[in-house]
Structures are given as C-alpha cells and as structure tokens.
NUTOR-75057 format. One record per residue (C-alpha): y, x, z; residue in three letters. Coordinates in nm, 3 decimals. Layout:
<rs>
<py->Y px->X pz->Z aa->ALA>
...
</rs>
This chain:
<rs>
<py->11.634 px->16.699 pz->15.548 aa->MET>
<py->11.955 px->16.539 pz->15.615 aa->THR>
<py->12.042 px->16.221 pz->15.709 aa->THR>
<py->12.335 px->15.970 pz->15.635 aa->GLN>
<py->12.497 px->15.785 pz->15.835 aa->ARG>
<py->12.624 px->15.422 pz->15.678 aa->ARG>
<py->12.896 px->15.233 pz->15.735 aa->ALA>
<py->12.836 px->14.885 pz->15.903 aa->PRO>
<py->12.879 px->14.733 pz->15.562 aa->SER>
<py->12.553 px->14.953 pz->15.418 aa->GLY>
<py->12.782 px->15.114 pz->15.203 aa->GLN>
<py->12.815 px->15.490 pz->15.159 aa->GLY>
<py->12.862 px->15.770 pz->15.454 aa->PRO>
<py->13.076 px->15.666 pz->15.693 aa->SER>
<py->13.389 px->15.851 pz->15.794 aa->ARG>
<py->13.434 px->15.935 pz->16.144 aa->ARG>
<py->13.600 px->16.241 pz->16.154 aa->SER>
<py->13.808 px->16.494 pz->15.926 aa->SER>
<py->13.592 px->16.824 pz->16.057 aa->SER>
<py->13.286 px->16.968 pz->15.895 aa->SER>
<py->12.968 px->16.885 pz->16.070 aa->ARG>
<py->12.702 px->17.133 pz->16.069 aa->THR>
<py->12.321 px->17.013 pz->16.193 aa->ARG>
<py->12.067 px->17.216 pz->16.218 aa->THR>
<py->11.705 px->17.129 pz->16.129 aa->THR>
<py->11.354 px->17.301 pz->16.214 aa->SER>
<py->11.326 px->17.501 pz->15.874 aa->SER>
<py->11.706 px->17.510 pz->15.726 aa->THR>
<py->12.045 px->17.469 pz->15.795 aa->ARG>
<py->12.256 px->17.210 pz->15.596 aa->VAL>
<py->12.616 px->17.145 pz->15.663 aa->GLN>
<py->12.813 px->16.868 pz->15.530 aa->THR>
<py->13.164 px->16.772 pz->15.524 aa->ARG>
<py->13.353 px->16.455 pz->15.508 aa->THR>
<py->13.703 px->16.449 pz->15.414 aa->ARG>
<py->13.976 px->16.298 pz->15.633 aa->ALA>
<py->14.172 px->16.019 pz->15.527 aa->ARG>
<py->14.522 px->16.056 pz->15.444 aa->PRO>
<py->14.743 px->15.846 pz->15.684 aa->ALA>
<py->14.915 px->15.529 pz->15.577 aa->PRO>
<py->15.271 px->15.568 pz->15.397 aa->THR>
<py->15.508 px->15.304 pz->15.397 aa->ARG>
<py->15.652 px->15.164 pz->15.081 aa->ARG>
<py->16.004 px->15.160 pz->15.019 aa->THR>
<py->16.262 px->14.981 pz->14.819 aa->VAL>
<py->16.415 px->15.202 pz->14.556 aa->ASN>
<py->16.840 px->15.011 pz->14.650 aa->VAL>
<py->17.109 px->15.205 pz->14.439 aa->GLY>
<py->16.911 px->15.370 pz->14.185 aa->THR>
<py->16.874 px->15.111 pz->13.933 aa->GLY>
<py->16.619 px->14.884 pz->13.759 aa->PRO>
<py->16.268 px->14.973 pz->13.866 aa->ALA>
<py->16.027 px->15.085 pz->13.594 aa->LYS>
<py->15.788 px->14.830 pz->13.456 aa->ARG>
<py->15.450 px->15.024 pz->13.352 aa->THR>
<py->15.277 px->14.869 pz->13.107 aa->ALA>
<py->14.849 px->14.806 pz->13.200 aa->ALA>
<py->14.667 px->14.839 pz->12.909 aa->PRO>
<py->14.596 px->14.540 pz->12.743 aa->ARG>
<py->14.252 px->14.455 pz->12.669 aa->PRO>
<py->14.140 px->14.465 pz->12.285 aa->ARG>
<py->14.135 px->14.128 pz->12.109 aa->ALA>
<py->13.837 px->14.162 pz->11.899 aa->LEU>
<py->13.662 px->14.488 pz->11.851 aa->THR>
<py->13.428 px->14.588 pz->11.547 aa->GLY>
<py->13.130 px->14.490 pz->11.775 aa->ARG>
<py->13.257 px->14.192 pz->11.796 aa->ALA>
<py->13.369 px->14.093 pz->11.471 aa->THR>
<py->13.031 px->14.224 pz->11.343 aa->VAL>
<py->12.828 px->13.964 pz->11.562 aa->LEU>
<py->13.069 px->13.684 pz->11.491 aa->ILE>
<py->12.994 px->13.747 pz->11.115 aa->VAL>
<py->12.604 px->13.743 pz->11.179 aa->VAL>
<py->12.598 px->13.439 pz->11.410 aa->PHE>
<py->12.775 px->13.243 pz->11.109 aa->VAL>
<py->12.527 px->13.383 pz->10.862 aa->ALA>
<py->12.268 px->13.283 pz->11.065 aa->LEU>
<py->12.406 px->12.932 pz->11.108 aa->ALA>
<py->12.469 px->12.866 pz->10.734 aa->LEU>
<py->12.144 px->13.003 pz->10.675 aa->ALA>
<py->11.984 px->12.753 pz->10.898 aa->TYR>
<py->12.185 px->12.426 pz->10.820 aa->THR>
<py->11.986 px->12.322 pz->10.451 aa->TYR>
<py->11.633 px->12.417 pz->10.620 aa->PRO>
<py->11.739 px->12.216 pz->10.881 aa->LEU>
<py->11.899 px->11.915 pz->10.712 aa->ARG>
<py->11.557 px->11.935 pz->10.507 aa->VAL>
<py->11.378 px->11.916 pz->10.768 aa->TYR>
<py->11.573 px->11.576 pz->10.897 aa->LEU>
<py->11.533 px->11.392 pz->10.561 aa->ALA>
<py->11.114 px->11.502 pz->10.559 aa->GLN>
<py->11.093 px->11.352 pz->10.909 aa->GLU>
<py->11.287 px->11.013 pz->10.867 aa->SER>
<py->11.102 px->10.971 pz->10.483 aa->GLN>
<py->10.770 px->11.047 pz->10.709 aa->ILE>
<py->10.879 px->10.750 pz->10.952 aa->ALA>
<py->10.934 px->10.546 pz->10.695 aa->GLN>
<py->10.616 px->10.541 pz->10.488 aa->LEU>
<py->10.427 px->10.507 pz->10.825 aa->GLU>
<py->10.638 px->10.215 pz->10.909 aa->ALA>
<py->10.527 px->10.070 pz->10.547 aa->GLY>
<py->10.200 px->10.150 pz->10.567 aa->GLN>
<py->10.170 px->9.990 pz->10.900 aa->ALA>
<py->10.293 px->9.693 pz->10.740 aa->ALA>
<py->10.043 px->9.723 pz->10.495 aa->GLN>
<py->9.755 px->9.743 pz->10.748 aa->LYS>
<py->9.866 px->9.420 pz->10.924 aa->LYS>
<py->9.899 px->9.253 pz->10.557 aa->SER>
<py->9.542 px->9.363 pz->10.496 aa->ILE>
<py->9.388 px->9.199 pz->10.793 aa->ALA>
<py->9.596 px->8.927 pz->10.735 aa->ASP>
<py->9.469 px->8.864 pz->10.372 aa->LYS>
<py->9.126 px->8.936 pz->10.563 aa->GLN>
<py->9.128 px->8.712 pz->10.788 aa->GLN>
<py->9.240 px->8.472 pz->10.537 aa->GLN>
<py->8.933 px->8.549 pz->10.334 aa->LEU>
<py->8.674 px->8.453 pz->10.592 aa->GLN>
<py->8.888 px->8.148 pz->10.702 aa->LYS>
<py->8.787 px->8.029 pz->10.316 aa->TRP>
<py->8.422 px->8.137 pz->10.313 aa->GLN>
<py->8.377 px->7.836 pz->10.576 aa->ASP>
<py->8.285 px->7.515 pz->10.363 aa->PRO>
<py->8.456 px->7.327 pz->10.612 aa->GLU>
<py->8.732 px->7.475 pz->10.567 aa->TYR>
<py->8.738 px->7.450 pz->10.220 aa->LEU>
<py->8.686 px->7.063 pz->10.241 aa->ARG>
<py->9.013 px->7.016 pz->10.505 aa->ALA>
<py->9.188 px->7.262 pz->10.202 aa->GLN>
<py->9.008 px->7.014 pz->9.915 aa->ALA>
<py->9.166 px->6.682 pz->10.108 aa->ARG>
<py->9.455 px->6.788 pz->10.244 aa->GLU>
<py->9.664 px->6.994 pz->9.937 aa->ARG>
<py->9.434 px->6.812 pz->9.607 aa->LEU>
<py->9.393 px->6.440 pz->9.764 aa->ASN>
<py->9.010 px->6.467 pz->9.749 aa->TYR>
<py->8.827 px->6.222 pz->9.889 aa->VAL>
<py->8.447 px->6.181 pz->10.006 aa->ARG>
<py->8.222 px->5.908 pz->9.807 aa->PRO>
<py->8.348 px->5.604 pz->10.064 aa->GLY>
<py->8.617 px->5.705 pz->10.291 aa->ASP>
<py->8.949 px->5.514 pz->10.226 aa->LYS>
<py->9.263 px->5.674 pz->10.173 aa->THR>
<py->9.646 px->5.588 pz->10.212 aa->LEU>
<py->9.888 px->5.681 pz->9.947 aa->VAL>
<py->10.261 px->5.700 pz->10.006 aa->LEU>
<py->10.411 px->5.653 pz->9.698 aa->LEU>
<py->10.775 px->5.835 pz->9.707 aa->PRO>
<py->11.074 px->5.632 pz->9.686 aa->GLY>
<py->10.927 px->5.285 pz->9.814 aa->SER>
<py->10.877 px->5.312 pz->10.153 aa->GLY>
<py->10.592 px->5.110 pz->10.139 aa->THR>
<py->10.200 px->5.179 pz->10.164 aa->ALA>
<py->9.936 px->5.135 pz->9.932 aa->ALA>
<py->9.612 px->5.106 pz->10.019 aa->SER>
<py->9.339 px->5.185 pz->9.742 aa->THR>
<py->8.952 px->5.285 pz->9.747 aa->THR>
<py->8.795 px->5.635 pz->9.680 aa->GLY>
<py->8.676 px->5.472 pz->9.320 aa->ASN>
<py->9.067 px->5.345 pz->9.216 aa->GLN>
<py->9.330 px->5.595 pz->9.096 aa->PRO>
<py->9.700 px->5.538 pz->9.217 aa->ALA>
<py->9.974 px->5.354 pz->9.041 aa->ALA>
<py->10.075 px->5.573 pz->8.719 aa->ALA>
<py->10.452 px->5.639 pz->8.799 aa->PRO>
<py->10.721 px->5.489 pz->8.541 aa->ASP>
<py->10.787 px->5.722 pz->8.223 aa->ARG>
<py->11.131 px->5.823 pz->8.166 aa->TRP>
<py->11.205 px->5.587 pz->7.859 aa->TYR>
<py->11.105 px->5.286 pz->8.053 aa->ASP>
<py->11.337 px->5.430 pz->8.333 aa->THR>
<py->11.579 px->5.482 pz->8.083 aa->LEU>
<py->11.610 px->5.067 pz->7.897 aa->TRP>
<py->11.584 px->4.946 pz->8.214 aa->ASN>
<py->11.907 px->5.087 pz->8.308 aa->SER>
<py->12.076 px->4.988 pz->7.966 aa->VAL>
<py->11.910 px->4.640 pz->8.029 aa->ARG>
<py->12.101 px->4.629 pz->8.411 aa->ALA>
<py->12.448 px->4.786 pz->8.252 aa->ALA>
<py->12.487 px->4.522 pz->8.010 aa->ASP>
<py->12.379 px->4.309 pz->8.275 aa->ALA>
<py->12.708 px->4.380 pz->8.488 aa->GLU>
<py->12.913 px->4.390 pz->8.228 aa->SER>
<py->13.215 px->4.081 pz->8.178 aa->PRO>
<py->13.123 px->4.039 pz->7.834 aa->ASN>
</rs>
C-alpha cells in the first residue's frame, strides 16, 4: 500500500525532489515518480522587434441555444400563468366585497331585531305614541306650541288645538293689507 504525502495546503502530493523514490512494503514493491519543477524563467521585453502581437482570448458566446430555449420556456410559462392569476385575484376581491356586504346586512338585521324588541314593550309603545302622534292619556294636560306664534297655548286633553288659517283667508288678508297701505 502506498501513502502519499500531502502539501501543507492539503492539495495533492508534495514535491520534494526530482528523483524517483522507491518504497518497499512487506508484500509488493511500488515506485513513485515525481516530476521536477522547471526553473523559473525570466520574462524579457522584445525591444526593436516591432509591435507585440495580441492573442485573442476566446469570447464567451452571448446566447447559447439552450439559454434561448430556456428563456422562451420561462416567457411562455409567465404568459400562461398571468390570466389565471388575474382571475384568482379578481375572485378574491369579489369575495372580500361580498363578505363586507354580508357583515353589513348582519348588522342591519341585528339592529332591526333590537328595534322589534323595543316595539313589543308596551311602555315604549306608549312613549312613542305620545311623542310622535301627540296622544294624551285621559286626565293629562298638554302644552302645544304653535309654529310662528311664539306663545304657548294651554289646552286640556278634551279640547282640540286651534286650526291653522286656511289658504284663502291668508290670501284675502294680504289683499286687504295691500289696499290699506296704498296711497289712493
């Protein structure tokens, strides 16, 4: 079995000498040869021999056939997924709108049920009849304010309120007032 020494960097066998070494093991004889490193050469500048020739480095190809096919496939996939994605997003927004509308309807239903419970209470019913319809219980005295008069008239529950002027009475009174003011 042969063991090779590794360089301090851990890469490959170390190069110690240019001669070949022989190693003997108990069962076989193995020869390992190492190459000698060439001596470093000195670079010189060509003076007077003309312009230096440039060697062209191989250029990487801009787009290979595989890259082109891959780009085409990605574009096709992107185009194929845009329509379903747009439909999905539109449906999500529609669902959100419907849920908001449903929540508003549930709130409205709860409010209506609460009002219904109020109207089923007899005391609430009486209070609303007094407030909205000016109903009076027998024996109660009410105070009715007439619009525009600025004075309050007190009546009992049995007497009706004063009737407002009829339109033709108002018209006739305005004609009389105009005649009284005229200088004729």
